[in-house]
TIVO-2410 file (N, C-alpha, C; in nm, 3 decimals):
# residues 102
REC num residu      c1      c2      c3 atome chaine
REC   1      X  -8.824 -11.688  -1.318     N      A
REC   1      X  -8.693 -11.760  -1.290    CA      A
REC   1      X  -8.580 -11.672  -1.329     C      A
REC   2      X  -8.478 -11.666  -1.252     N      A
REC   2      X  -8.362 -11.587  -1.283    CA      A
REC   2      X  -8.281 -11.657  -1.393     C      A
REC   3      X  -8.207 -11.578  -1.471     N      A
REC   3      X  -8.126 -11.640  -1.576    CA      A
REC   3      X  -8.027 -11.736  -1.525     C      A
REC   4      X  -7.964 -11.700  -1.412     N      A
REC   4      X  -7.867 -11.793  -1.352    CA      A
REC   4      X  -7.919 -11.923  -1.311     C      A
REC   5      X  -8.051 -11.940  -1.287     N      A
REC   5      X  -8.112 -12.062  -1.245    CA      A
REC   5      X  -8.156 -12.152  -1.363     C      A
REC   6      X  -8.168 -12.092  -1.477     N      A
REC   6      X  -8.227 -12.173  -1.593    CA      A
REC   6      X  -8.142 -12.290  -1.626     C      A
REC   7      X  -8.005 -12.273  -1.644     N      A
REC   7      X  -7.929 -12.397  -1.676    CA      A
REC   7      X  -7.935 -12.511  -1.566     C      A
REC   8      X  -7.938 -12.468  -1.438     N      A
REC   8      X  -7.941 -12.556  -1.330    CA      A
REC   8      X  -8.073 -12.634  -1.335     C      A
REC   9      X  -8.185 -12.565  -1.346     N      A
REC   9      X  -8.308 -12.631  -1.346    CA      A
REC   9      X  -8.326 -12.719  -1.473     C      A
REC  10      X  -8.266 -12.667  -1.582     N      A
REC  10      X  -8.271 -12.756  -1.702    CA      A
REC  10      X  -8.201 -12.885  -1.685     C      A
REC  11      X  -8.082 -12.876  -1.621     N      A
REC  11      X  -8.006 -13.001  -1.593    CA      A
REC  11      X  -8.080 -13.091  -1.499     C      A
REC  12      X  -8.142 -13.041  -1.400     N      A
REC  12      X  -8.222 -13.122  -1.306    CA      A
REC  12      X  -8.332 -13.207  -1.386     C      A
REC  13      X  -8.404 -13.134  -1.478     N      A
REC  13      X  -8.503 -13.210  -1.554    CA      A
REC  13      X  -8.449 -13.299  -1.654     C      A
REC  14      X  -8.328 -13.277  -1.706     N      A
REC  14      X  -8.268 -13.365  -1.806    CA      A
REC  14      X  -8.198 -13.492  -1.742     C      A
REC  15      X  -8.135 -13.466  -1.629     N      A
REC  15      X  -8.043 -13.574  -1.575    CA      A
REC  15      X  -8.088 -13.637  -1.443     C      A
REC  16      X  -8.192 -13.588  -1.380     N      A
REC  16      X  -8.232 -13.653  -1.260    CA      A
REC  16      X  -8.372 -13.704  -1.277     C      A
REC  17      X  -8.394 -13.828  -1.223     N      A
REC  17      X  -8.525 -13.889  -1.230    CA      A
REC  17      X  -8.603 -13.837  -1.112     C      A
REC  18      X  -8.702 -13.756  -1.137     N      A
REC  18      X  -8.782 -13.699  -1.034    CA      A
REC  18      X  -8.903 -13.790  -1.007     C      A
REC  19      X  -8.948 -13.791  -0.880     N      A
REC  19      X  -9.071 -13.865  -0.851    CA      A
REC  19      X  -9.187 -13.793  -0.912     C      A
REC  20      X  -9.284 -13.865  -0.954     N      A
REC  20      X  -9.397 -13.808  -1.015    CA      A
REC  20      X  -9.482 -13.733  -0.925     C      A
REC  21      X  -9.492 -13.777  -0.797     N      A
REC  21      X  -9.568 -13.710  -0.698    CA      A
REC  21      X  -9.471 -13.649  -0.590     C      A
REC  22      X  -9.431 -13.528  -0.623     N      A
REC  22      X  -9.338 -13.461  -0.535    CA      A
REC  22      X  -9.407 -13.342  -0.465     C      A
REC  23      X  -9.395 -13.316  -0.342     N      A
REC  23      X  -9.337 -13.408  -0.248    CA      A
REC  23      X  -9.438 -13.512  -0.219     C      A
REC  24      X  -9.395 -13.619  -0.149     N      A
REC  24      X  -9.474 -13.727  -0.121    CA      A
REC  24      X  -9.601 -13.677  -0.051     C      A
REC  25      X  -9.720 -13.723  -0.095     N      A
REC  25      X  -9.843 -13.686  -0.026    CA      A
REC  25      X  -9.852 -13.746   0.110     C      A
REC  26      X  -9.869 -13.656   0.210     N      A
REC  26      X  -9.876 -13.705   0.344    CA      A
REC  26      X -10.028 -13.742   0.374     C      A
REC  27      X -10.033 -13.843   0.456     N      A
REC  27      X -10.165 -13.886   0.507    CA      A
REC  27      X -10.187 -13.817   0.645     C      A
REC  28      X -10.310 -13.796   0.670     N      A
REC  28      X -10.341 -13.728   0.802    CA      A
REC  28      X -10.284 -13.813   0.918     C      A
REC  29      X -10.288 -13.945   0.913     N      A
REC  29      X -10.238 -14.021   1.016    CA      A
REC  29      X -10.089 -14.000   1.043     C      A
REC  30      X -10.011 -13.973   0.940     N      A
REC  30      X  -9.867 -13.951   0.951    CA      A
REC  30      X  -9.835 -13.820   1.020     C      A
REC  31      X  -9.933 -13.729   1.033     N      A
REC  31      X  -9.918 -13.598   1.096    CA      A
REC  31      X  -9.996 -13.593   1.232     C      A
REC  32      X -10.035 -13.704   1.285     N      A
REC  32      X -10.121 -13.704   1.407    CA      A
REC  32      X -10.044 -13.633   1.524     C      A
REC  33      X  -9.915 -13.645   1.536     N      A
REC  33      X  -9.843 -13.591   1.646    CA      A
REC  33      X  -9.778 -13.458   1.604     C      A
REC  34      X  -9.800 -13.405   1.490     N      A
REC  34      X  -9.745 -13.281   1.448    CA      A
REC  34      X  -9.837 -13.175   1.495     C      A
REC  35      X  -9.786 -13.081   1.584     N      A
REC  35      X  -9.872 -12.974   1.641    CA      A
REC  35      X  -9.810 -12.831   1.630     C      A
REC  36      X  -9.706 -12.821   1.559     N      A
REC  36      X  -9.644 -12.693   1.544    CA      A
REC  36      X  -9.731 -12.594   1.459     C      A
REC  37      X  -9.735 -12.468   1.506     N      A
REC  37      X  -9.799 -12.371   1.422    CA      A
REC  37      X  -9.737 -12.370   1.279     C      A
REC  38      X  -9.824 -12.374   1.181     N      A
REC  38      X  -9.771 -12.386   1.048    CA      A
REC  38      X  -9.818 -12.275   0.955     C      A
REC  39      X  -9.728 -12.226   0.875     N      A
REC  39      X  -9.753 -12.124   0.769    CA      A
REC  39      X  -9.722 -12.188   0.641     C      A
REC  40      X  -9.808 -12.173   0.541     N      A
REC  40      X  -9.774 -12.213   0.403    CA      A
REC  40      X  -9.792 -12.087   0.312     C      A
REC  41      X  -9.687 -12.066   0.227     N      A
REC  41      X  -9.692 -11.959   0.135    CA      A
REC  41      X  -9.692 -12.022  -0.002     C      A
REC  42      X  -9.785 -11.996  -0.083     N      A
REC  42      X  -9.791 -12.061  -0.214    CA      A
REC  42      X  -9.814 -11.954  -0.328     C      A
REC  43      X  -9.775 -12.001  -0.448     N      A
REC  43      X  -9.793 -11.917  -0.564    CA      A
REC  43      X  -9.919 -11.953  -0.634     C      A
REC  44      X  -9.999 -11.850  -0.672     N      A
REC  44      X -10.123 -11.872  -0.756    CA      A
REC  44      X -10.091 -11.939  -0.883     C      A
REC  45      X  -9.976 -11.907  -0.946     N      A
REC  45      X  -9.941 -11.962  -1.075    CA      A
REC  45      X  -9.835 -12.067  -1.072     C      A
REC  46      X  -9.816 -12.126  -0.955     N      A
REC  46      X  -9.712 -12.233  -0.945    CA      A
REC  46      X  -9.764 -12.359  -1.017     C      A
REC  47      X  -9.689 -12.401  -1.117     N      A
REC  47      X  -9.736 -12.517  -1.195    CA      A
REC  47      X  -9.712 -12.652  -1.124     C      A
REC  48      X  -9.614 -12.654  -1.031     N      A
REC  48      X  -9.591 -12.772  -0.952    CA      A
REC  48      X  -9.679 -12.789  -0.827     C      A
REC  49      X  -9.709 -12.675  -0.760     N      A
REC  49      X  -9.781 -12.681  -0.641    CA      A
REC  49      X  -9.885 -12.570  -0.642     C      A
REC  50      X  -9.990 -12.578  -0.727     N      A
REC  50      X -10.089 -12.469  -0.738    CA      A
REC  50      X -10.153 -12.442  -0.605     C      A
REC  51      X -10.163 -12.315  -0.571     N      A
REC  51      X -10.213 -12.268  -0.441    CA      A
REC  51      X -10.350 -12.326  -0.406     C      A
REC  52      X -10.446 -12.331  -0.505     N      A
REC  52      X -10.577 -12.373  -0.475    CA      A
REC  52      X -10.579 -12.522  -0.433     C      A
REC  53      X -10.499 -12.606  -0.495     N      A
REC  53      X -10.497 -12.744  -0.463    CA      A
REC  53      X -10.421 -12.769  -0.333     C      A
REC  54      X -10.307 -12.699  -0.314     N      A
REC  54      X -10.233 -12.711  -0.198    CA      A
REC  54      X -10.312 -12.667  -0.074     C      A
REC  55      X -10.380 -12.556  -0.084     N      A
REC  55      X -10.466 -12.513   0.026    CA      A
REC  55      X -10.566 -12.620   0.069     C      A
REC  56      X -10.636 -12.670  -0.027     N      A
REC  56      X -10.732 -12.771   0.010    CA      A
REC  56      X -10.677 -12.897   0.080     C      A
REC  57      X -10.572 -12.947   0.026     N      A
REC  57      X -10.511 -13.068   0.090    CA      A
REC  57      X -10.452 -13.029   0.220     C      A
REC  58      X -10.378 -12.920   0.232     N      A
REC  58      X -10.314 -12.882   0.361    CA      A
REC  58      X -10.413 -12.863   0.467     C      A
REC  59      X -10.524 -12.806   0.436     N      A
REC  59      X -10.630 -12.782   0.545    CA      A
REC  59      X -10.689 -12.920   0.591     C      A
REC  60      X -10.688 -13.019   0.505     N      A
REC  60      X -10.738 -13.146   0.541    CA      A
REC  60      X -10.644 -13.226   0.631     C      A
REC  61      X -10.511 -13.206   0.609     N      A
REC  61      X -10.416 -13.288   0.687    CA      A
REC  61      X -10.328 -13.220   0.792     C      A
REC  62      X -10.321 -13.089   0.787     N      A
REC  62      X -10.243 -13.016   0.891    CA      A
REC  62      X -10.334 -12.957   0.987     C      A
REC  63      X -10.340 -13.019   1.109     N      A
REC  63      X -10.437 -12.967   1.209    CA      A
REC  63      X -10.407 -12.830   1.260     C      A
REC  64      X -10.281 -12.789   1.255     N      A
REC  64      X -10.248 -12.655   1.319    CA      A
REC  64      X -10.199 -12.561   1.208     C      A
REC  65      X -10.267 -12.562   1.093     N      A
REC  65      X -10.232 -12.467   0.990    CA      A
REC  65      X -10.295 -12.340   1.032     C      A
REC  66      X -10.206 -12.245   1.064     N      A
REC  66      X -10.242 -12.113   1.120    CA      A
REC  66      X -10.269 -12.018   1.008     C      A
REC  67      X -10.185 -12.022   0.906     N      A
REC  67      X -10.199 -11.925   0.795    CA      A
REC  67      X -10.160 -11.992   0.664     C      A
REC  68      X -10.239 -11.956   0.562     N      A
REC  68      X -10.205 -11.994   0.427    CA      A
REC  68      X -10.209 -11.870   0.339     C      A
REC  69      X -10.096 -11.826   0.295     N      A
REC  69      X -10.077 -11.706   0.219    CA      A
REC  69      X -10.056 -11.739   0.073     C      A
REC  70      X -10.126 -11.664  -0.012     N      A
REC  70      X -10.100 -11.682  -0.160    CA      A
REC  70      X -10.040 -11.556  -0.218     C      A
REC  71      X  -9.947 -11.575  -0.304     N      A
REC  71      X  -9.893 -11.463  -0.379    CA      A
REC  71      X  -9.913 -11.478  -0.529     C      A
REC  72      X  -9.915 -11.375  -0.600     N      A
REC  72      X  -9.935 -11.379  -0.748    CA      A
REC  72      X  -9.802 -11.398  -0.808     C      A
REC  73      X  -9.763 -11.535  -0.806     N      A
REC  73      X  -9.627 -11.570  -0.852    CA      A
REC  73      X  -9.639 -11.712  -0.894     C      A
REC  74      X  -9.529 -11.758  -0.969     N      A
REC  74      X  -9.517 -11.891  -1.014    CA      A
REC  74      X  -9.431 -11.971  -0.911     C      A
REC  75      X  -9.361 -12.074  -0.960     N      A
REC  75      X  -9.283 -12.156  -0.869    CA      A
REC  75      X  -9.156 -12.089  -0.833     C      A
REC  76      X  -9.099 -11.995  -0.905     N      A
REC  76      X  -8.983 -11.923  -0.882    CA      A
REC  76      X  -9.012 -11.779  -0.846     C      A
REC  77      X  -9.009 -11.743  -0.722     N      A
REC  77      X  -9.037 -11.605  -0.672    CA      A
REC  77      X  -8.943 -11.503  -0.727     C      A
REC  78      X  -8.988 -11.388  -0.756     N      A
REC  78      X  -8.908 -11.272  -0.797    CA      A
REC  78      X  -8.840 -11.220  -0.670     C      A
REC  79      X  -8.747 -11.126  -0.692     N      A
REC  79      X  -8.682 -11.066  -0.580    CA      A
REC  79      X  -8.776 -10.997  -0.486     C      A
REC  80      X  -8.874 -10.930  -0.547     N      A
REC  80      X  -8.981 -10.864  -0.466    CA      A
REC  80      X  -9.059 -10.963  -0.385     C      A
REC  81      X  -9.099 -11.076  -0.448     N      A
REC  81      X  -9.171 -11.179  -0.370    CA      A
REC  81      X  -9.085 -11.240  -0.267     C      A
REC  82      X  -8.961 -11.257  -0.289     N      A
REC  82      X  -8.865 -11.312  -0.185    CA      A
REC  82      X  -8.864 -11.222  -0.061     C      A
REC  83      X  -8.863 -11.093  -0.088     N      A
REC  83      X  -8.867 -11.003   0.036    CA      A
REC  83      X  -8.997 -11.015   0.110     C      A
REC  84      X  -9.110 -11.021   0.029     N      A
REC  84      X  -9.240 -11.036   0.090    CA      A
REC  84      X  -9.256 -11.172   0.168     C      A
REC  85      X  -9.201 -11.276   0.115     N      A
REC  85      X  -9.202 -11.406   0.177    CA      A
REC  85      X  -9.123 -11.404   0.301     C      A
REC  86      X  -8.999 -11.344   0.299     N      A
REC  86      X  -8.917 -11.338   0.424    CA      A
REC  86      X  -8.993 -11.257   0.526     C      A
REC  87      X  -9.058 -11.148   0.495     N      A
REC  87      X  -9.128 -11.072   0.588    CA      A
REC  87      X  -9.245 -11.149   0.653     C      A
REC  88      X  -9.313 -11.224   0.567     N      A
REC  88      X  -9.425 -11.305   0.618    CA      A
REC  88      X  -9.374 -11.409   0.713     C      A
REC  89      X  -9.264 -11.473   0.681     N      A
REC  89      X  -9.205 -11.578   0.768    CA      A
REC  89      X  -9.159 -11.512   0.898     C      A
REC  90      X  -9.092 -11.399   0.894     N      A
REC  90      X  -9.045 -11.338   1.015    CA      A
REC  90      X  -9.166 -11.299   1.105     C      A
REC  91      X  -9.268 -11.245   1.047     N      A
REC  91      X  -9.393 -11.204   1.125    CA      A
REC  91      X  -9.450 -11.331   1.187     C      A
REC  92      X  -9.455 -11.435   1.113     N      A
REC  92      X  -9.520 -11.560   1.169    CA      A
REC  92      X  -9.435 -11.617   1.288     C      A
REC  93      X  -9.312 -11.621   1.265     N      A
REC  93      X  -9.221 -11.677   1.369    CA      A
REC  93      X  -9.223 -11.588   1.497     C      A
REC  94      X  -9.222 -11.459   1.473     N      A
REC  94      X  -9.226 -11.370   1.590    CA      A
REC  94      X  -9.359 -11.380   1.663     C      A
REC  95      X  -9.468 -11.413   1.590     N      A
REC  95      X  -9.599 -11.424   1.652    CA      A
REC  95      X  -9.623 -11.556   1.719     C      A
REC  96      X  -9.574 -11.663   1.657     N      A
REC  96      X  -9.610 -11.801   1.704    CA      A
REC  96      X  -9.499 -11.885   1.769     C      A
REC  97      X  -9.383 -11.825   1.776     N      A
REC  97      X  -9.264 -11.893   1.840    CA      A
REC  97      X  -9.198 -11.799   1.941     C      A
REC  98      X  -9.132 -11.852   2.033     N      A
REC  98      X  -9.076 -11.776   2.145    CA      A
REC  98      X  -8.967 -11.682   2.108     C      A
REC  99      X  -8.882 -11.709   2.004     N      A
REC  99      X  -8.769 -11.626   1.973    CA      A
REC  99      X  -8.810 -11.521   1.875     C      A
REC 100      X  -8.730 -11.419   1.867     N      A
REC 100      X  -8.758 -11.307   1.774    CA      A
REC 100      X  -8.666 -11.311   1.656     C      A
REC 101      X  -8.722 -11.287   1.541     N      A
REC 101      X  -8.636 -11.279   1.417    CA      A
REC 101      X  -8.630 -11.134   1.374     C      A
REC 102      X  -8.511 -11.089   1.352     N      A
REC 102      X  -8.489 -10.952   1.313    CA      A
REC 102      X  -8.512 -10.933   1.165     C      A
***
């Protein structure tokens, strides 16, 4: 986590009532008509959305999960991870969607 983010994140946990199950767990039936190619990028060390648990559930409920990428990171990506994430997203969009991302 960047130093600039720490006070903001701290205030969120102090002053906002967060749902216990974030995000809401989707049921397969709710995604019946969802057919877009999907990419999930997850952190191996993410304490909120651990990659191994997310991967299992996502594969059960997202019928068109094309790619599940994991990075050796926590919930807050480093600058290097952000570059890698952006590149993964660009490649995915360029491959699976009609427009091109530079």
